[in-house]
C-alpha positions in Angstrom: -200.5 -44.1 -142.0 -203.7 -45.1 -143.3 -206.6 -44.2 -141.2 -209.8 -46.4 -141.2 -213.2 -45.7 -139.8 -215.4 -48.3 -137.7 -218.5 -49.5 -138.7 -220.6 -47.4 -136.1 -219.0 -44.3 -137.5 -220.2 -45.5 -141.4 -223.8 -45.8 -140.0 -223.6 -42.5 -137.7 -222.0 -40.4 -140.4 -224.4 -41.1 -143.3 -227.4 -43.8 -142.2 -229.2 -43.5 -145.4 -225.9 -44.6 -147.7 -224.9 -47.2 -144.8 -228.6 -48.6 -144.6 -228.5 -48.7 -148.3 -225.2 -50.3 -148.7 -225.3 -52.8 -146.1 -229.1 -53.7 -146.4 -230.0 -53.0 -149.9 -232.8 -50.4 -148.7 -233.8 -46.9 -147.6 -234.5 -46.4 -143.7 -238.0 -46.4 -144.6 -240.7 -48.4 -142.4 -242.3 -49.1 -145.8 -239.5 -50.9 -147.3 -238.2 -52.5 -144.5 -239.9 -56.0 -145.2 -239.4 -58.2 -148.6 -236.2 -56.4 -150.1 -233.9 -58.4 -152.2 -231.5 -55.8 -153.9 -228.4 -55.2 -152.1 -229.0 -58.5 -149.6 -225.9 -59.5 -151.2 -224.0 -56.4 -149.6 -225.0 -57.6 -146.3 -224.3 -61.2 -147.0 -220.8 -60.6 -147.9 -220.7 -58.5 -144.9 -221.3 -61.4 -142.3 -219.9 -64.0 -144.6 -223.2 -66.0 -144.8 -226.8 -66.0 -145.8 -228.7 -64.1 -143.5 -231.5 -66.1 -141.9 -234.8 -64.2 -140.9 -233.5 -61.5 -143.4 -237.0 -60.1 -144.0 -237.3 -59.2 -140.1 -234.2 -57.5 -139.7 -234.8 -53.8 -138.5 -233.6 -51.0 -140.8 -230.2 -49.2 -139.9 -229.1 -52.3 -137.6 -225.2 -52.7 -137.3 -224.8 -56.3 -137.5 -223.9 -57.9 -134.1 -220.8 -59.9 -135.7 -219.2 -56.3 -136.4 -221.0 -54.1 -133.6 -218.1 -54.5 -130.9 -214.7 -55.1 -132.6 -212.0 -54.3 -130.1 -208.4 -55.3 -129.1 -206.9 -56.7 -125.8 -204.0 -55.3 -123.6 -202.2 -56.4 -120.9 -202.2 -55.0 -117.3 -200.7 -57.0 -114.1 -203.6 -59.0 -112.5 -205.9 -58.2 -115.6 -206.7 -61.0 -118.3 -208.1 -60.1 -121.8 -209.5 -56.5 -121.1 -209.6 -53.9 -124.0 -208.0 -50.8 -123.4 -210.4 -47.3 -124.0 -207.6 -44.9 -122.4 -204.4 -45.1 -121.0 -204.5 -41.9 -119.0 -206.6 -42.1 -116.9 -206.6 -46.0 -117.3 -210.1 -47.2 -118.6 -210.4 -50.7 -119.7 -213.5 -53.0 -120.4 -214.0 -56.6 -120.7 -215.3 -58.5 -123.8 -218.8 -60.0 -122.8 -217.6 -63.6 -123.4 -215.0 -63.2 -120.8 -217.9 -62.1 -118.1 -219.3 -66.0 -118.2 -218.4 -66.5 -114.5 -221.3 -66.6 -112.3 -219.3 -64.6 -109.8 -217.0 -62.2 -111.8 -213.2 -62.8 -110.9 -211.1 -60.0 -110.2 -209.0 -60.2 -113.2 -212.0 -59.7 -115.7 -213.4 -56.9 -113.8 -213.5 -53.4 -115.8 -211.2 -50.5 -114.9 -212.7 -47.3 -114.6 -210.4 -44.5 -113.3 -211.1 -40.6 -113.2 -207.6 -39.5 -111.6 -203.9 -41.5 -111.0 -204.0 -44.4 -108.4 -202.2 -44.1 -105.5 -198.7 -46.0 -105.4 -197.0 -47.8 -102.6 -200.1 -48.1 -100.5 -200.0 -49.6 -96.9 -203.0 -51.1 -95.7 -201.8 -51.1 -92.5 -201.6 -47.5 -92.0 -204.6 -46.3 -94.3 -207.5 -44.7 -92.4 -210.9 -43.3 -93.3 -212.3 -40.4 -91.5 -216.1 -39.7 -91.4 -217.1 -36.0 -91.2 -219.3 -33.3 -92.7 -221.8 -31.1 -91.8 -224.3 -33.5 -90.5 -221.9 -35.9 -88.6 -222.6 -36.2 -85.0 -219.0 -37.3 -83.9 -215.9 -37.1 -86.4 -214.4 -40.2 -86.4 -211.4 -42.0 -87.8 -210.8 -45.9 -88.6 -208.1 -47.7 -89.8 -209.0 -50.9 -91.9 -208.1 -53.2 -88.9 -210.7 -51.0 -86.8 -213.5 -52.0 -89.5 -212.5 -55.4 -89.6 -212.5 -55.9 -85.8 -215.8 -53.4 -85.0 -218.2 -54.2 -87.2 -219.9 -57.2 -88.7 -217.9 -58.3 -91.7 -220.3 -59.2 -94.8 -220.3 -60.8 -98.1 -222.2 -59.4 -100.9 -222.5 -60.2 -104.6 -223.4 -56.7 -106.1 -223.4 -55.4 -109.8 -221.0 -52.7 -110.4 -221.6 -50.8 -113.8 -220.3 -47.8 -115.3 -223.1 -45.3 -116.2 -221.6 -45.0 -119.5 -221.5 -48.7 -120.5 -222.6 -49.2 -124.0 -221.8 -45.5 -125.2 -220.5 -46.3 -128.4 -223.8 -47.4 -129.4 -225.4 -44.4 -129.3 -226.3 -42.1 -132.6 -225.6 -39.4 -133.1 -222.2 -39.9 -131.4 -221.5 -38.6 -128.0 -217.9 -37.7 -126.4 -216.2 -39.7 -123.5 -214.9 -43.1 -123.1 -216.5 -45.5 -125.9 -217.3 -48.5 -123.6 -219.2 -51.2 -125.8 -220.5 -53.6 -123.2 -217.7 -54.7 -121.0 -218.0 -51.9 -118.2 -219.6 -54.3 -115.6 -219.2 -56.9 -113.4 -220.6 -58.8 -110.2 -218.1 -59.9 -108.0 -218.4 -60.9 -104.4 -217.4 -57.8 -102.2 -216.0 -58.3 -98.8 -216.3 -55.5 -96.0 -218.8 -53.8 -93.8 -222.2 -52.2 -94.1 -221.8 -48.4 -94.7 -224.7 -47.9 -92.6 -223.0 -49.5 -89.4 -220.0 -47.1 -89.7 -222.4 -44.2 -90.1 -224.6 -45.1 -87.4 -221.3 -45.6 -85.3 -220.1 -42.1 -85.8 -223.7 -40.8 -85.6 -225.6 -38.4 -88.0 -228.2 -35.6 -87.6 -231.6 -35.7 -88.7 -230.7 -33.1 -91.4 -228.5 -35.6 -93.4 -228.9 -35.6 -97.0 -226.1 -37.1 -98.9 -223.4 -39.0 -98.2 -220.2 -38.4 -100.3 -216.7 -39.9 -100.7 -212.8 -38.3 -101.0 -209.9 -40.6 -102.2 -206.5 -40.8 -102.6 -206.3 -40.8 -106.4 -204.6 -37.6 -107.9 -205.5 -35.3 -110.7 -204.4 -36.4 -114.5 -203.0 -32.7 -114.6 -200.8 -33.2 -111.4 -202.2 -30.7 -109.8 -202.4 -31.3 -105.8 -205.0 -29.0 -105.1 -207.5 -30.3 -107.8 -209.7 -33.4 -107.1 -210.6 -35.9 -109.8 -213.8 -37.3 -108.4 -216.2 -37.0 -105.5 -219.5 -38.1 -105.6 -222.3 -39.1 -103.5 -225.4 -40.9 -103.0 -228.7 -39.8 -100.9 -228.6 -41.0 -97.4 -231.3 -43.3 -97.9 -228.9 -45.2 -100.6 -226.3 -44.6 -98.2 -227.8 -46.8 -95.4 -229.1 -49.6 -97.9 -227.9 -53.1 -96.7 -226.1 -53.6 -100.1 -224.1 -50.3 -99.4 -220.8 -51.2 -98.4 -217.2 -50.3 -97.4 -215.4 -53.1 -99.0 -211.7 -54.0 -98.6 -211.7 -57.4 -100.3 -213.1 -58.7 -103.4 -214.0 -62.7 -103.7 -212.0 -63.5 -100.8 -208.8 -61.3 -101.7 -207.4 -57.9 -101.4 -208.8 -55.8 -104.0 -206.9 -55.3 -107.2 -204.9 -52.0 -107.3 -206.8 -50.7 -110.5 -210.3 -51.4 -108.4 -209.6 -49.4 -105.3 -207.2 -51.4 -103.1 -207.2 -50.9 -100.0 -210.6 -49.2 -99.6 -213.5 -48.3 -101.6 -217.3 -48.1 -101.8 -219.6 -50.3 -103.5 -223.1 -49.1 -103.8 -225.1 -52.0 -105.3 -227.2 -51.2 -108.6 -226.1 -47.4 -108.9 -223.5 -45.8 -111.4 -220.0 -47.1 -110.6 -218.9 -43.5 -110.2 -220.7 -43.1 -106.7 -218.6 -46.3 -105.6 -215.6 -44.6 -105.1 -212.3 -46.3 -105.0 -209.2 -45.5 -102.5 -211.5 -43.8 -100.3 -210.0 -41.9 -97.2 -213.1 -39.7 -96.4 -216.8 -40.1 -96.1 -218.6 -36.8 -95.6 -222.3 -36.8 -94.1 -223.8 -33.9 -95.9 -226.8 -31.7 -95.2 -227.4 -30.9 -98.7 -227.0 -32.6 -102.2 -223.0 -33.0 -102.7 -221.1 -30.4 -104.9 -218.0 -32.5 -105.4 -216.0 -32.8 -108.5 -218.4 -34.9 -111.1 -221.6 -33.8 -109.2 -222.2 -31.0 -111.1 -224.6 -31.1 -114.6 -224.1 -32.7 -117.1 -221.8 -35.5 -115.4 -223.6 -38.6 -114.8 -226.7 -36.8 -115.5 -229.5 -37.4 -118.0 -232.2 -35.1 -119.4 -235.2 -35.2 -116.9 -237.4 -35.4 -120.1 -236.9 -37.4 -123.1 -235.1 -35.2 -125.9 -234.7 -35.7 -129.8 -231.1 -37.1 -130.6 -228.4 -34.7 -131.2 -230.6 -31.9 -128.9 -228.6 -29.9 -126.6 -229.9 -29.6 -123.2 -229.5 -26.9 -120.7 -227.7 -28.0 -117.2 -230.7 -27.2 -115.1 -232.6 -29.6 -117.4 -230.3 -32.7 -116.4 -231.4 -35.0 -113.4 -228.5 -37.1 -111.3 -228.8 -40.8 -112.6 -229.7 -42.7 -109.5 -230.3 -46.7 -110.0 -229.3 -48.3 -113.1 -231.8 -49.6 -115.7 -232.4 -53.3 -116.3 -230.0 -55.0 -118.6 -228.6 -58.3 -119.8 -225.9 -59.9 -121.4 -225.1 -63.0 -123.6 -221.8 -64.3 -122.2 -221.7 -67.9 -123.7 -221.0 -68.4 -126.7 -218.9 -65.7 -127.9 -220.4 -63.6 -131.0 -219.3 -64.7 -134.3 -219.1 -68.6 -133.6 -219.8 -71.3 -136.2 -222.5 -73.7 -135.3 -223.7 -76.9 -136.9 -227.8 -76.8 -137.8 -227.7 -80.4 -136.6 -227.1 -79.2 -132.9 -228.8 -77.6 -130.4 -226.6 -74.4 -128.9 -226.6 -74.1 -125.0 -226.7 -70.2 -124.0 -225.6 -68.5 -120.8 -225.9 -65.1 -119.4 -226.5 -62.6 -116.8 -229.5 -60.1 -115.9 -229.8 -57.1 -113.5 -231.6 -54.2 -112.9 -230.6 -51.2 -110.3 -232.5 -51.4 -107.2 -234.7 -54.5 -108.2 -234.5 -58.0 -109.5 -235.2 -59.4 -113.0 -238.6 -61.4 -113.5 -238.0 -62.5 -117.0 -235.4 -63.3 -119.4 -236.5 -64.1 -123.2 -234.2 -64.6 -126.2 -235.2 -64.2 -130.0 -233.2 -65.6 -132.8 -235.6 -64.0 -135.5 -234.7 -60.3 -134.9 -237.5 -59.9 -132.0 -240.7 -61.4 -134.1 -240.8 -64.3 -131.6 -239.4 -64.8 -128.0 -238.9 -67.7 -125.9 -238.4 -67.6 -122.0 -234.8 -68.8 -120.7 -234.3 -70.4 -117.4 -233.7 -67.5 -115.1 -231.9 -68.4 -111.4 -232.5 -66.4 -108.2 -230.2 -64.1 -107.3 -227.3 -65.0 -104.9 -228.5 -62.0 -102.8 -230.4 -58.6 -103.6 -228.6 -56.5 -106.0 -226.7 -59.5 -107.5 -227.0 -60.2 -111.3 -229.4 -63.3 -111.8 -227.8 -66.0 -114.1 -229.7 -67.5 -116.9 -229.8 -70.4 -119.3 -231.2 -71.3 -122.5 -231.0 -73.6 -125.8 -231.6 -72.7 -128.9 -232.1 -75.0 -132.5 -231.6 -73.0 -135.8 -234.2 -74.0 -138.6 -231.8 -73.6 -141.4 -228.1 -72.5 -141.9 -227.1 -69.0 -142.4 -226.2 -65.9 -140.5 -228.4 -65.6 -137.1 -228.3 -62.9 -134.3 -229.4 -64.1 -131.0 -231.0 -61.4 -128.8 -231.6 -61.1 -125.3 -234.2 -59.0 -123.4 -234.9 -58.6 -119.8 -237.8 -57.6 -117.9 -237.5 -56.5 -114.0 -239.8 -57.0 -111.1 -240.9 -53.3 -112.0 -242.3 -54.4 -115.4 -239.5 -52.3 -116.9 -237.9 -54.0 -120.1 -235.2 -53.4 -122.1 -235.5 -51.7 -125.8 -235.2 -53.4 -128.9 -232.2 -51.6 -130.1 -231.3 -48.1 -128.0 -233.1 -46.2 -125.6 -233.8 -42.6 -125.5 -230.4 -40.5 -126.5 -228.9 -38.4 -124.1 -225.9 -36.1 -124.5 -223.6 -37.9 -122.3 -224.2 -41.4 -123.6 -225.5 -42.9 -120.3 -227.6 -45.7 -119.2 -227.5 -47.7 -122.7 -229.7 -50.8 -122.0 -230.7 -51.9 -125.5 -231.0 -55.7 -126.0 -227.6 -57.5 -126.4 -227.0 -59.2 -129.7 -224.8 -61.9 -131.0 -223.7 -63.2 -134.2 -223.9 -66.9 -135.0 -222.8 -68.8 -138.1 -225.0 -71.9 -138.7 -224.0 -74.5 -141.2 
C-alpha cells in the first residue's frame, strides 16, 4: 500500500524546501516580497492565479489545503471527521458549524474512555462529596429537575487541543484541525445551586468530577479522566449540570444522561456521564490533572523545547478565537458578485469587541457586523460582505479581539509541547473567476 504525506508534514519536516517549492523563495524576511520565480508552483497547487501574491507570509500552508479531512458516520451525528476510534474522537468541519446555535448532530466528540452502555436516566444518581462538603448528598436527575431552578444557557464548549494539527514542530495527540468546538443551548441547573444545597466549607479550593466511562484498557480500577476547576469557576452563573441540549436529551457521545458544562474553559473540565462531584480542599489530583495534561508552559518557550513538569501551568479560560463558517473553504465565486460571510467568535470568560476580515493576507482589515451574545459566554455571530478586485486565488482571514484587548495571532501562537490553545486567525480559500 502506498503511503502519502500530508501538506503539514511536508512543511514541518523541511520548511525551507517546502517554502521554496510552494512559493518559489526561501523563508527569509528579505525575500518575502517581490518574488517571481516559483510562483507558478503555488499557482499550480491551488489551481489559480494568486491574488495579493506579494503579501503572502513565508511558509504559509494554503488555506485550500490546510484542513483536508474525511467524514465518517455515527448514529445521531452528521458529517463529522474521525480522528480516533478508541477512544472515539471526531470533529466537525467549520462549514458545518454555520448554525448560530450548534445542533446536537454537529457537536464534536471528545472521549477519554469508553462511554457507559444501557444508561437508565431514571436510576442515575449524582453524589456530592469531598473533604470540604458540609453534607454529603445524593441526587437523582428528577431531584435536580424538581429541586433547582432549570436554566438554559448557550455556552461554548471547546477542546483544549482544538487546532493542534497546525503546530510546528508537530506534537502528539489527536490532530484536531478547527472543528472541536460548538455552542449549543444547554438545559440543566446551575452547579452553584447544587453546591450551596449540600454546602461547602471555607477551605474549599477545587470542584472535581468523576464519571461512569471506563478506561480503554478495560481495567475496572483505572479512571480515564477526572478533572476539576477552582471553586470560583464552579460557582459562576454559567457553570452548569446539564441533562439536555437544545431542548432534548444529551447525545450519548456528549454525556447522556448528565454532564458538566463550564462555559469558556477547556472541554476536558466539563465532565461527561458524571455520577460524582467532589468539593476538594486542594487542587484536584485526579487523572489528567497532573502535568503535562491540559497545561502549557508558564513562560513562552522556543518551538520544540522540552519543558519540565513544574514549569507547566493549568489551562483556565480559553483564548480569543473565531471561525468563518460560510462559505466553505475552496468555493468558486464570480468576481462580478459580492460574497456574504458568516461566522462566530468567542473568548474564554469574556466577550468579543471586534471582528475584522482581510482578503490581502492581513495587509488591510475591514470590520464585520458583530452580534451580541445570546447570554454571557455564548459565542457571538458575525456577518460581513467582501468584493474581490480581480480574479484569482484569495484567502479570507478572520481576526477577533476580545473585551480585554486580546487579539488572535496572524498565523500561530506560542508553541507548546502538548499543542494546546491554537487560536490563529481562521483562513478559507476562495477561487474568483
